[in-house]
A tleap script that builds the chain and sets N, CA, C and O, in Angstrom:
source leaprc.protein.ff14SB
mol = sequence {
  NMET LYS ALA ARG ILE LEU HIE VAL GLU ASP
  ASP PRO SER LEU GLN LYS LEU VAL ARG VAL
  ALA LEU GLU THR LEU GLY GLY TYR GLU VAL
  ARG THR VAL ALA ASP GLY PRO CYS ALA LEU
  LYS VAL ALA GLY PRO PHE ALA PRO HIE LEU
  ILE LEU LEU ASP MET ASP LEU PRO GLY MET
  THR GLY VAL GLN THR LEU HIE ALA LEU ARG
  ALA ILE GLU GLY LEU ARG GLU VAL PRO ALA
  VAL PHE LEU THR ALA ALA ALA ASP PRO ARG
  ILE LEU ALA GLU LEU HIE GLY LEU GLY ALA
  HIE ILE VAL ASN LYS PRO PHE ARG PRO ARG
  PRO LEU VAL GLU ALA LEU GLY ARG LEU LEU
  ALA PRO LYS GLU CSER
}
set mol.1.N position { -3.768 -18.388 4.719 }
set mol.1.CA position { -3.931 -16.942 4.784 }
set mol.1.C position { -2.579 -16.267 4.562 }
set mol.1.O position { -1.579 -16.649 5.171 }
set mol.2.N position { -2.557 -15.288 3.708 }
set mol.2.CA position { -1.335 -14.545 3.434 }
set mol.2.C position { -1.040 -13.577 4.573 }
set mol.2.O position { -1.942 -12.941 5.119 }
set mol.3.N position { 0.235 -13.480 4.918 }
set mol.3.CA position { 0.648 -12.459 5.877 }
set mol.3.C position { 0.510 -11.098 5.205 }
set mol.3.O position { 0.789 -10.947 4.015 }
set mol.4.N position { 0.075 -10.110 5.986 }
set mol.4.CA position { -0.133 -8.758 5.477 }
set mol.4.C position { 1.019 -7.848 5.927 }
set mol.4.O position { 1.403 -7.829 7.097 }
set mol.5.N position { 1.551 -7.102 4.961 }
set mol.5.CA position { 2.638 -6.167 5.240 }
set mol.5.C position { 2.196 -4.767 4.844 }
set mol.5.O position { 1.773 -4.530 3.712 }
set mol.6.N position { 2.300 -3.840 5.796 }
set mol.6.CA position { 2.061 -2.426 5.522 }
set mol.6.C position { 3.415 -1.813 5.168 }
set mol.6.O position { 4.339 -1.810 5.982 }
set mol.7.N position { 3.520 -1.292 3.942 }
set mol.7.CA position { 4.775 -0.723 3.456 }
set mol.7.C position { 4.602 0.787 3.323 }
set mol.7.O position { 3.733 1.251 2.584 }
set mol.8.N position { 5.421 1.550 4.030 }
set mol.8.CA position { 5.343 3.006 4.028 }
set mol.8.C position { 6.600 3.545 3.360 }
set mol.8.O position { 7.690 3.517 3.931 }
set mol.9.N position { 6.422 4.041 2.127 }
set mol.9.CA position { 7.551 4.490 1.303 }
set mol.9.C position { 7.053 5.548 0.330 }
set mol.9.O position { 6.021 5.362 -0.315 }
set mol.10.N position { 7.780 6.659 0.221 }
set mol.10.CA position { 7.337 7.739 -0.670 }
set mol.10.C position { 7.949 7.681 -2.072 }
set mol.10.O position { 7.476 8.384 -2.965 }
set mol.11.N position { 8.971 6.878 -2.290 }
set mol.11.CA position { 9.620 6.783 -3.597 }
set mol.11.C position { 8.871 5.754 -4.460 }
set mol.11.O position { 8.872 4.566 -4.138 }
set mol.12.N position { 8.230 6.203 -5.558 }
set mol.12.CA position { 7.439 5.285 -6.384 }
set mol.12.C position { 8.226 4.085 -6.926 }
set mol.12.O position { 7.678 2.987 -7.027 }
set mol.13.N position { 9.492 4.282 -7.272 }
set mol.13.CA position { 10.260 3.151 -7.800 }
set mol.13.C position { 10.514 2.105 -6.714 }
set mol.13.O position { 10.468 0.906 -6.990 }
set mol.14.N position { 10.782 2.548 -5.484 }
set mol.14.CA position { 10.962 1.598 -4.380 }
set mol.14.C position { 9.632 0.961 -3.980 }
set mol.14.O position { 9.589 -0.212 -3.606 }
set mol.15.N position { 8.550 1.734 -4.058 }
set mol.15.CA position { 7.233 1.154 -3.775 }
set mol.15.C position { 7.002 -0.058 -4.660 }
set mol.15.O position { 6.612 -1.126 -4.189 }
set mol.16.N position { 7.250 0.129 -5.954 }
set mol.16.CA position { 6.993 -0.940 -6.917 }
set mol.16.C position { 7.943 -2.114 -6.713 }
set mol.16.O position { 7.508 -3.266 -6.692 }
set mol.17.N position { 9.243 -1.832 -6.562 }
set mol.17.CA position { 10.233 -2.896 -6.375 }
set mol.17.C position { 9.904 -3.754 -5.158 }
set mol.17.O position { 9.898 -4.983 -5.237 }
set mol.18.N position { 9.634 -3.103 -4.043 }
set mol.18.CA position { 9.364 -3.835 -2.804 }
set mol.18.C position { 8.050 -4.609 -2.918 }
set mol.18.O position { 7.973 -5.770 -2.514 }
set mol.19.N position { 7.038 -3.977 -3.458 }
set mol.19.CA position { 5.739 -4.638 -3.594 }
set mol.19.C position { 5.847 -5.900 -4.455 }
set mol.19.O position { 5.361 -6.964 -4.072 }
set mol.20.N position { 6.482 -5.772 -5.607 }
set mol.20.CA position { 6.622 -6.929 -6.500 }
set mol.20.C position { 7.417 -8.041 -5.814 }
set mol.20.O position { 7.038 -9.210 -5.887 }
set mol.21.N position { 8.510 -7.685 -5.152 }
set mol.21.CA position { 9.322 -8.686 -4.455 }
set mol.21.C position { 8.518 -9.393 -3.374 }
set mol.21.O position { 8.533 -10.621 -3.289 }
set mol.22.N position { 7.819 -8.626 -2.552 }
set mol.22.CA position { 7.084 -9.224 -1.441 }
set mol.22.C position { 5.904 -10.063 -1.913 }
set mol.22.O position { 5.604 -11.104 -1.328 }
set mol.23.N position { 5.241 -9.616 -2.959 }
set mol.23.CA position { 4.082 -10.361 -3.459 }
set mol.23.C position { 4.505 -11.603 -4.248 }
set mol.23.O position { 3.943 -12.681 -4.052 }
set mol.24.N position { 5.483 -11.459 -5.133 }
set mol.24.CA position { 5.846 -12.597 -5.985 }
set mol.24.C position { 6.810 -13.561 -5.297 }
set mol.24.O position { 6.611 -14.773 -5.374 }
set mol.25.N position { 7.825 -13.070 -4.642 }
set mol.25.CA position { 8.789 -13.952 -3.988 }
set mol.25.C position { 8.296 -14.443 -2.631 }
set mol.25.O position { 8.568 -15.576 -2.235 }
set mol.26.N position { 7.566 -13.580 -1.920 }
set mol.26.CA position { 7.146 -13.939 -0.568 }
set mol.26.C position { 5.708 -14.399 -0.444 }
set mol.26.O position { 5.344 -15.035 0.545 }
set mol.27.N position { 4.889 -14.086 -1.431 }
set mol.27.CA position { 3.473 -14.455 -1.355 }
set mol.27.C position { 2.689 -13.644 -0.346 }
set mol.27.O position { 1.644 -14.090 0.128 }
set mol.28.N position { 3.178 -12.451 -0.008 }
set mol.28.CA position { 2.526 -11.614 0.992 }
set mol.28.C position { 1.475 -10.712 0.357 }
set mol.28.O position { 1.520 -10.424 -0.839 }
set mol.29.N position { 0.540 -10.278 1.175 }
set mol.29.CA position { -0.400 -9.235 0.775 }
set mol.29.C position { 0.213 -7.919 1.230 }
set mol.29.O position { 0.512 -7.747 2.411 }
set mol.30.N position { 0.401 -6.995 0.306 }
set mol.30.CA position { 1.112 -5.749 0.609 }
set mol.30.C position { 0.187 -4.564 0.382 }
set mol.30.O position { -0.475 -4.469 -0.651 }
set mol.31.N position { 0.149 -3.668 1.351 }
set mol.31.CA position { -0.539 -2.385 1.197 }
set mol.31.C position { 0.542 -1.332 1.274 }
set mol.31.O position { 1.209 -1.200 2.300 }
set mol.32.N position { 0.724 -0.581 0.205 }
set mol.32.CA position { 1.760 0.446 0.145 }
set mol.32.C position { 1.123 1.820 0.239 }
set mol.32.O position { 0.154 2.117 -0.459 }
set mol.33.N position { 1.674 2.651 1.105 }
set mol.33.CA position { 1.238 4.042 1.236 }
set mol.33.C position { 2.475 4.928 1.195 }
set mol.33.O position { 3.590 4.473 1.452 }
set mol.34.N position { 2.262 6.205 0.865 }
set mol.34.CA position { 3.391 7.107 0.626 }
set mol.34.C position { 3.827 7.924 1.833 }
set mol.34.O position { 4.876 8.566 1.787 }
set mol.35.N position { 3.045 7.916 2.919 }
set mol.35.CA position { 3.433 8.746 4.066 }
set mol.35.C position { 2.773 8.255 5.348 }
set mol.35.O position { 1.916 7.372 5.339 }
set mol.36.N position { 3.207 8.862 6.454 }
set mol.36.CA position { 2.703 8.480 7.766 }
set mol.36.C position { 1.212 8.661 7.940 }
set mol.36.O position { 0.547 7.733 8.400 }
set mol.37.N position { 0.644 9.826 7.590 }
set mol.37.CA position { -0.802 9.990 7.769 }
set mol.37.C position { -1.622 8.939 7.017 }
set mol.37.O position { -2.635 8.465 7.530 }
set mol.38.N position { -1.194 8.572 5.812 }
set mol.38.CA position { -1.906 7.518 5.079 }
set mol.38.C position { -1.755 6.172 5.792 }
set mol.38.O position { -2.698 5.383 5.840 }
set mol.39.N position { -0.580 5.917 6.338 }
set mol.39.CA position { -0.361 4.667 7.082 }
set mol.39.C position { -1.301 4.582 8.271 }
set mol.39.O position { -1.848 3.519 8.565 }
set mol.40.N position { -1.487 5.704 8.952 }
set mol.40.CA position { -2.373 5.712 10.120 }
set mol.40.C position { -3.825 5.451 9.729 }
set mol.40.O position { -4.577 4.853 10.499 }
set mol.41.N position { -4.221 5.895 8.542 }
set mol.41.CA position { -5.594 5.680 8.076 }
set mol.41.C position { -5.868 4.228 7.739 }
set mol.41.O position { -6.949 3.716 8.029 }
set mol.42.N position { -4.907 3.562 7.133 }
set mol.42.CA position { -5.166 2.201 6.651 }
set mol.42.C position { -4.743 1.107 7.630 }
set mol.42.O position { -5.213 -0.026 7.519 }
set mol.43.N position { -3.880 1.417 8.570 }
set mol.43.CA position { -3.288 0.381 9.422 }
set mol.43.C position { -4.317 -0.409 10.228 }
set mol.43.O position { -4.258 -1.638 10.268 }
set mol.44.N position { -5.252 0.279 10.864 }
set mol.44.CA position { -6.234 -0.427 11.687 }
set mol.44.C position { -7.054 -1.419 10.887 }
set mol.44.O position { -7.087 -2.601 11.228 }
set mol.45.N position { -7.720 -0.969 9.828 }
set mol.45.CA position { -8.522 -1.904 9.031 }
set mol.45.C position { -7.688 -2.990 8.331 }
set mol.45.O position { -8.156 -4.119 8.182 }
set mol.46.N position { -6.479 -2.666 7.907 }
set mol.46.CA position { -5.631 -3.622 7.205 }
set mol.46.C position { -5.055 -4.670 8.160 }
set mol.46.O position { -4.828 -5.811 7.758 }
set mol.47.N position { -4.820 -4.298 9.408 }
set mol.47.CA position { -4.283 -5.192 10.446 }
set mol.47.C position { -3.024 -5.930 9.972 }
set mol.47.O position { -3.036 -7.152 9.825 }
set mol.48.N position { -1.946 -5.188 9.735 }
set mol.48.CA position { -0.732 -5.824 9.207 }
set mol.48.C position { -0.073 -6.758 10.213 }
set mol.48.O position { -0.180 -6.580 11.426 }
set mol.49.N position { 0.610 -7.755 9.671 }
set mol.49.CA position { 1.421 -8.655 10.494 }
set mol.49.C position { 2.843 -8.114 10.630 }
set mol.49.O position { 3.597 -8.542 11.504 }
set mol.50.N position { 3.204 -7.168 9.755 }
set mol.50.CA position { 4.530 -6.553 9.779 }
set mol.50.C position { 4.420 -5.164 9.160 }
set mol.50.O position { 3.641 -4.944 8.233 }
set mol.51.N position { 5.213 -4.229 9.689 }
set mol.51.CA position { 5.249 -2.860 9.182 }
set mol.51.C position { 6.648 -2.611 8.631 }
set mol.51.O position { 7.644 -2.796 9.330 }
set mol.52.N position { 6.713 -2.193 7.378 }
set mol.52.CA position { 7.975 -1.917 6.704 }
set mol.52.C position { 8.014 -0.434 6.365 }
set mol.52.O position { 7.172 0.055 5.612 }
set mol.53.N position { 8.998 0.290 6.924 }
set mol.53.CA position { 9.025 1.752 6.805 }
set mol.53.C position { 10.324 2.285 6.231 }
set mol.53.O position { 11.397 1.707 6.405 }
set mol.54.N position { 10.191 3.403 5.545 }
set mol.54.CA position { 11.327 4.214 5.155 }
set mol.54.C position { 11.585 5.191 6.304 }
set mol.54.O position { 10.670 5.503 7.066 }
set mol.55.N position { 12.800 5.666 6.433 }
set mol.55.CA position { 13.123 6.644 7.479 }
set mol.55.C position { 12.654 8.042 7.102 }
set mol.55.O position { 12.046 8.743 7.911 }
set mol.56.N position { 12.940 8.438 5.871 }
set mol.56.CA position { 12.678 9.806 5.435 }
set mol.56.C position { 11.376 9.854 4.654 }
set mol.56.O position { 11.327 9.540 3.465 }
set mol.57.N position { 10.324 10.254 5.352 }
set mol.57.CA position { 9.002 10.349 4.748 }
set mol.57.C position { 8.528 11.792 4.807 }
set mol.57.O position { 8.940 12.541 5.693 }
set mol.58.N position { 7.672 12.191 3.882 }
set mol.58.CA position { 7.137 13.556 3.937 }
set mol.58.C position { 6.122 13.700 5.070 }
set mol.58.O position { 5.331 12.791 5.320 }
set mol.59.N position { 6.148 14.824 5.739 }
set mol.59.CA position { 5.159 15.101 6.787 }
set mol.59.C position { 5.532 14.547 8.144 }
set mol.59.O position { 5.657 15.300 9.110 }
set mol.60.N position { 5.710 13.255 8.230 }
set mol.60.CA position { 6.106 12.572 9.464 }
set mol.60.C position { 7.297 11.683 9.117 }
set mol.60.O position { 7.305 11.042 8.066 }
set mol.61.N position { 8.285 11.640 9.975 }
set mol.61.CA position { 9.408 10.733 9.730 }
set mol.61.C position { 8.938 9.290 9.933 }
set mol.61.O position { 7.845 9.040 10.441 }
set mol.62.N position { 9.777 8.364 9.530 }
set mol.62.CA position { 9.466 6.962 9.770 }
set mol.62.C position { 9.347 6.658 11.258 }
set mol.62.O position { 8.480 5.887 11.668 }
set mol.63.N position { 10.212 7.258 12.065 }
set mol.63.CA position { 10.163 7.041 13.517 }
set mol.63.C position { 8.857 7.602 14.094 }
set mol.63.O position { 8.208 6.940 14.904 }
set mol.64.N position { 8.471 8.806 13.688 }
set mol.64.CA position { 7.202 9.379 14.159 }
set mol.64.C position { 6.023 8.510 13.726 }
set mol.64.O position { 5.072 8.311 14.481 }
set mol.65.N position { 6.101 8.002 12.510 }
set mol.65.CA position { 5.033 7.140 12.004 }
set mol.65.C position { 4.943 5.867 12.835 }
set mol.65.O position { 3.847 5.433 13.189 }
set mol.66.N position { 6.081 5.271 13.146 }
set mol.66.CA position { 6.061 4.052 13.955 }
set mol.66.C position { 5.486 4.329 15.339 }
set mol.66.O position { 4.685 3.539 15.839 }
set mol.67.N position { 5.876 5.428 15.961 }
set mol.67.CA position { 5.312 5.778 17.277 }
set mol.67.C position { 3.790 5.872 17.189 }
set mol.67.O position { 3.084 5.341 18.046 }
set mol.68.N position { 3.285 6.544 16.162 }
set mol.68.CA position { 1.834 6.712 16.009 }
set mol.68.C position { 1.156 5.378 15.709 }
set mol.68.O position { 0.062 5.119 16.211 }
set mol.69.N position { 1.786 4.534 14.903 }
set mol.69.CA position { 1.201 3.221 14.613 }
set mol.69.C position { 1.145 2.350 15.856 }
set mol.69.O position { 0.197 1.588 16.045 }
set mol.70.N position { 2.154 2.462 16.699 }
set mol.70.CA position { 2.192 1.674 17.937 }
set mol.70.C position { 1.038 2.031 18.885 }
set mol.70.O position { 0.679 1.238 19.756 }
set mol.71.N position { 0.467 3.215 18.713 }
set mol.71.CA position { -0.655 3.636 19.565 }
set mol.71.C position { -1.995 3.064 19.085 }
set mol.71.O position { -3.000 3.176 19.786 }
set mol.72.N position { -2.013 2.459 17.906 }
set mol.72.CA position { -3.247 1.879 17.373 }
set mol.72.C position { -3.463 0.505 17.983 }
set mol.72.O position { -2.542 -0.308 18.051 }
set mol.73.N position { -4.669 0.257 18.419 }
set mol.73.CA position { -5.040 -1.024 19.027 }
set mol.73.C position { -4.608 -2.189 18.138 }
set mol.73.O position { -4.939 -2.237 16.953 }
set mol.74.N position { -3.872 -3.117 18.720 }
set mol.74.CA position { -3.445 -4.307 18.010 }
set mol.74.C position { -2.120 -4.195 17.272 }
set mol.74.O position { -1.634 -5.191 16.736 }
set mol.75.N position { -1.527 -3.013 17.231 }
set mol.75.CA position { -0.281 -2.853 16.474 }
set mol.75.C position { 0.961 -2.698 17.347 }
set mol.75.O position { 2.075 -2.606 16.831 }
set mol.76.N position { 0.777 -2.671 18.651 }
set mol.76.CA position { 1.909 -2.439 19.549 }
set mol.76.C position { 3.012 -3.482 19.382 }
set mol.76.O position { 4.195 -3.144 19.438 }
set mol.77.N position { 2.640 -4.733 19.181 }
set mol.77.CA position { 3.627 -5.816 19.111 }
set mol.77.C position { 3.949 -6.268 17.688 }
set mol.77.O position { 4.708 -7.219 17.500 }
set mol.78.N position { 3.387 -5.602 16.694 }
set mol.78.CA position { 3.649 -5.976 15.303 }
set mol.78.C position { 5.101 -5.651 14.966 }
set mol.78.O position { 5.553 -4.534 15.217 }
set mol.79.N position { 5.840 -6.608 14.402 }
set mol.79.CA position { 7.239 -6.319 14.056 }
set mol.79.C position { 7.334 -5.148 13.081 }
set mol.79.O position { 6.512 -4.995 12.178 }
set mol.80.N position { 8.357 -4.332 13.293 }
set mol.80.CA position { 8.612 -3.182 12.420 }
set mol.80.C position { 10.024 -3.305 11.862 }
set mol.80.O position { 10.963 -3.689 12.559 }
set mol.81.N position { 10.142 -2.966 10.585 }
set mol.81.CA position { 11.432 -3.020 9.901 }
set mol.81.C position { 11.626 -1.707 9.168 }
set mol.81.O position { 10.725 -1.234 8.475 }
set mol.82.N position { 12.798 -1.120 9.321 }
set mol.82.CA position { 13.149 0.090 8.584 }
set mol.82.C position { 14.085 -0.278 7.444 }
set mol.82.O position { 15.087 -0.965 7.646 }
set mol.83.N position { 13.752 0.181 6.253 }
set mol.83.CA position { 14.660 0.130 5.113 }
set mol.83.C position { 15.397 1.452 5.130 }
set mol.83.O position { 14.793 2.502 4.912 }
set mol.84.N position { 16.700 1.415 5.387 }
set mol.84.CA position { 17.414 2.675 5.555 }
set mol.84.C position { 18.867 2.573 5.127 }
set mol.84.O position { 19.485 1.509 5.189 }
set mol.85.N position { 19.386 3.692 4.697 }
set mol.85.CA position { 20.811 3.807 4.408 }
set mol.85.C position { 21.530 4.486 5.573 }
set mol.85.O position { 22.725 4.769 5.485 }
set mol.86.N position { 20.808 4.748 6.658 }
set mol.86.CA position { 21.381 5.441 7.811 }
set mol.86.C position { 22.538 4.635 8.396 }
set mol.86.O position { 22.434 3.426 8.604 }
set mol.87.N position { 23.625 5.325 8.652 }
set mol.87.CA position { 24.792 4.679 9.239 }
set mol.87.C position { 25.141 5.310 10.584 }
set mol.87.O position { 26.029 4.823 11.283 }
set mol.88.N position { 24.456 6.382 10.948 }
set mol.88.CA position { 24.723 7.073 12.208 }
set mol.88.C position { 24.369 6.140 13.369 }
set mol.88.O position { 23.220 5.714 13.485 }
set mol.89.N position { 25.331 5.820 14.222 }
set mol.89.CA position { 25.076 4.900 15.336 }
set mol.89.C position { 23.948 5.361 16.262 }
set mol.89.O position { 23.254 4.530 16.849 }
set mol.90.N position { 23.759 6.679 16.398 }
set mol.90.CA position { 22.670 7.171 17.255 }
set mol.90.C position { 21.314 6.836 16.652 }
set mol.90.O position { 20.387 6.452 17.366 }
set mol.91.N position { 21.201 6.981 15.337 }
set mol.91.CA position { 19.942 6.654 14.663 }
set mol.91.C position { 19.673 5.159 14.759 }
set mol.91.O position { 18.556 4.740 15.063 }
set mol.92.N position { 20.695 4.362 14.502 }
set mol.92.CA position { 20.529 2.910 14.579 }
set mol.92.C position { 20.157 2.477 15.996 }
set mol.92.O position { 19.326 1.587 16.178 }
set mol.93.N position { 20.770 3.105 16.998 }
set mol.93.CA position { 20.433 2.786 18.389 }
set mol.93.C position { 18.986 3.166 18.698 }
set mol.93.O position { 18.288 2.435 19.401 }
set mol.94.N position { 18.536 4.307 18.172 }
set mol.94.CA position { 17.149 4.722 18.382 }
set mol.94.C position { 16.184 3.692 17.778 }
set mol.94.O position { 15.184 3.334 18.401 }
set mol.95.N position { 16.485 3.227 16.581 }
set mol.95.CA position { 15.624 2.244 15.928 }
set mol.95.C position { 15.583 0.939 16.717 }
set mol.95.O position { 14.518 0.353 16.914 }
set mol.96.N position { 16.737 0.499 17.158 }
set mol.96.CA position { 16.781 -0.720 17.976 }
set mol.96.C position { 16.029 -0.518 19.285 }
set mol.96.O position { 15.365 -1.434 19.771 }
set mol.97.N position { 16.131 0.682 19.856 }
set mol.97.CA position { 15.412 0.990 21.089 }
set mol.97.C position { 13.906 0.932 20.919 }
set mol.97.O position { 13.177 0.684 21.879 }
set mol.98.N position { 13.443 1.158 19.710 }
set mol.98.CA position { 12.013 1.055 19.407 }
set mol.98.C position { 11.604 -0.392 19.138 }
set mol.98.O position { 10.432 -0.680 18.899 }
set mol.99.N position { 12.574 -1.292 19.179 }
set mol.99.CA position { 12.287 -2.688 18.882 }
set mol.99.C position { 12.211 -2.963 17.394 }
set mol.99.O position { 11.719 -4.010 16.972 }
set mol.100.N position { 12.699 -2.020 16.597 }
set mol.100.CA position { 12.634 -2.170 15.144 }
set mol.100.C position { 13.852 -2.925 14.619 }
set mol.100.O position { 14.930 -2.902 15.213 }
set mol.101.N position { 13.650 -3.578 13.511 }
set mol.101.CA position { 14.716 -4.252 12.796 }
set mol.101.C position { 15.154 -3.344 11.654 }
set mol.101.O position { 14.436 -2.422 11.269 }
set mol.102.N position { 16.331 -3.613 11.121 }
set mol.102.CA position { 16.882 -2.755 10.073 }
set mol.102.C position { 17.324 -3.610 8.896 }
set mol.102.O position { 17.990 -4.632 9.061 }
set mol.103.N position { 16.940 -3.170 7.715 }
set mol.103.CA position { 17.463 -3.726 6.468 }
set mol.103.C position { 18.123 -2.558 5.756 }
set mol.103.O position { 17.496 -1.530 5.503 }
set mol.104.N position { 19.386 -2.733 5.442 }
set mol.104.CA position { 20.156 -1.638 4.842 }
set mol.104.C position { 19.846 -1.454 3.362 }
set mol.104.O position { 19.675 -2.416 2.614 }
set mol.105.N position { 19.779 -0.179 2.966 }
set mol.105.CA position { 19.719 0.184 1.558 }
set mol.105.C position { 21.151 0.397 1.095 }
set mol.105.O position { 21.958 0.907 1.871 }
set mol.106.N position { 21.496 0.041 -0.098 }
set mol.106.CA position { 20.652 -0.666 -1.046 }
set mol.106.C position { 20.461 -2.116 -0.605 }
set mol.106.O position { 21.283 -2.660 0.133 }
set mol.107.N position { 19.389 -2.727 -1.054 }
set mol.107.CA position { 19.072 -4.102 -0.684 }
set mol.107.C position { 18.759 -4.890 -1.946 }
set mol.107.O position { 18.472 -4.326 -3.002 }
set mol.108.N position { 18.820 -6.213 -1.807 }
set mol.108.CA position { 18.415 -7.085 -2.906 }
set mol.108.C position { 17.071 -7.707 -2.533 }
set mol.108.O position { 16.848 -8.023 -1.364 }
set mol.109.N position { 16.186 -7.886 -3.489 }
set mol.109.CA position { 14.832 -8.357 -3.185 }
set mol.109.C position { 14.769 -9.692 -2.435 }
set mol.109.O position { 14.061 -9.794 -1.433 }
set mol.110.N position { 15.487 -10.709 -2.897 }
set mol.110.CA position { 15.369 -12.025 -2.251 }
set mol.110.C position { 15.823 -11.982 -0.786 }
set mol.110.O position { 15.093 -12.476 0.073 }
set mol.111.N position { 16.993 -11.415 -0.459 }
set mol.111.CA position { 17.359 -11.335 0.964 }
set mol.111.C position { 16.363 -10.523 1.800 }
set mol.111.O position { 16.154 -10.828 2.974 }
set mol.112.N position { 15.746 -9.491 1.206 }
set mol.112.CA position { 14.718 -8.733 1.932 }
set mol.112.C position { 13.545 -9.643 2.275 }
set mol.112.O position { 13.087 -9.670 3.418 }
set mol.113.N position { 13.066 -10.377 1.296 }
set mol.113.CA position { 11.935 -11.288 1.519 }
set mol.113.C position { 12.301 -12.342 2.565 }
set mol.113.O position { 11.480 -12.675 3.420 }
set mol.114.N position { 13.507 -12.860 2.504 }
set mol.114.CA position { 13.947 -13.871 3.473 }
set mol.114.C position { 14.018 -13.289 4.877 }
set mol.114.O position { 13.606 -13.941 5.837 }
set mol.115.N position { 14.535 -12.069 5.010 }
set mol.115.CA position { 14.628 -11.429 6.329 }
set mol.115.C position { 13.238 -11.200 6.919 }
set mol.115.O position { 13.017 -11.455 8.103 }
set mol.116.N position { 12.305 -10.723 6.102 }
set mol.116.CA position { 10.951 -10.493 6.593 }
set mol.116.C position { 10.283 -11.813 6.925 }
set mol.116.O position { 9.520 -11.897 7.888 }
set mol.117.N position { 10.558 -12.841 6.142 }
set mol.117.CA position { 9.998 -14.163 6.409 }
set mol.117.C position { 10.413 -14.691 7.770 }
set mol.117.O position { 9.613 -15.318 8.464 }
set mol.118.N position { 11.657 -14.443 8.158 }
set mol.118.CA position { 12.114 -14.872 9.482 }
set mol.118.C position { 11.346 -14.154 10.592 }
set mol.118.O position { 11.036 -14.749 11.624 }
set mol.119.N position { 11.044 -12.882 10.377 }
set mol.119.CA position { 10.294 -12.127 11.388 }
set mol.119.C position { 8.831 -12.562 11.455 }
set mol.119.O position { 8.199 -12.481 12.509 }
set mol.120.N position { 8.304 -13.020 10.336 }
set mol.120.CA position { 6.894 -13.429 10.288 }
set mol.120.C position { 6.683 -14.894 10.653 }
set mol.120.O position { 5.548 -15.326 10.853 }
set mol.121.N position { 7.772 -15.660 10.739 }
set mol.121.CA position { 7.650 -17.081 11.063 }
set mol.121.C position { 7.119 -17.237 12.476 }
set mol.121.O position { 7.458 -16.455 13.364 }
set mol.122.N position { 6.285 -18.251 12.684 }
set mol.122.CA position { 5.786 -18.503 14.045 }
set mol.122.C position { 6.941 -18.744 15.005 }
set mol.122.O position { 7.910 -19.427 14.675 }
set mol.123.N position { 6.824 -18.181 16.180 }
set mol.123.CA position { 7.865 -18.334 17.206 }
set mol.123.C position { 7.640 -19.634 17.960 }
set mol.123.O position { 6.511 -19.986 18.302 }
set mol.124.N position { 8.747 -20.348 18.215 }
set mol.124.CA position { 8.658 -21.581 18.992 }
set mol.124.C position { 8.617 -21.227 20.465 }
set mol.124.O position { 9.313 -20.320 20.921 }
set mol.125.N position { 7.805 -21.941 21.191 }
set mol.125.CA position { 7.677 -21.683 22.638 }
set mol.125.C position { 8.672 -22.461 23.433 }
set mol.125.O position { 8.699 -22.359 24.659 }
savepdb mol mol.pdb
quit
């Protein structure tokens, strides 16, 4: 079974780059949406194993979107990763406080896939 990744990104070029990388290099099933409200509509039925978000989204920020996704049954413990160029220590601290991981923009596809793979790997007890 392929791991499912919900990707929330409003930039069409990044949508395509990330989707192709995750599907071809990682073998993941990817559902890409352009904003928070769309993410909230598809997240429950899609049941992602990982949530990959942009910080700056139209309508709802990435942080607001993550808060709302965390309220959906079954998504509270799903790993979340922000793709961001944010360097402000307060923003980074807020993301870490949410239990989110960070991948810095700009990024290269293979290291992104490898980083997500580590988060999706089964945890040893």
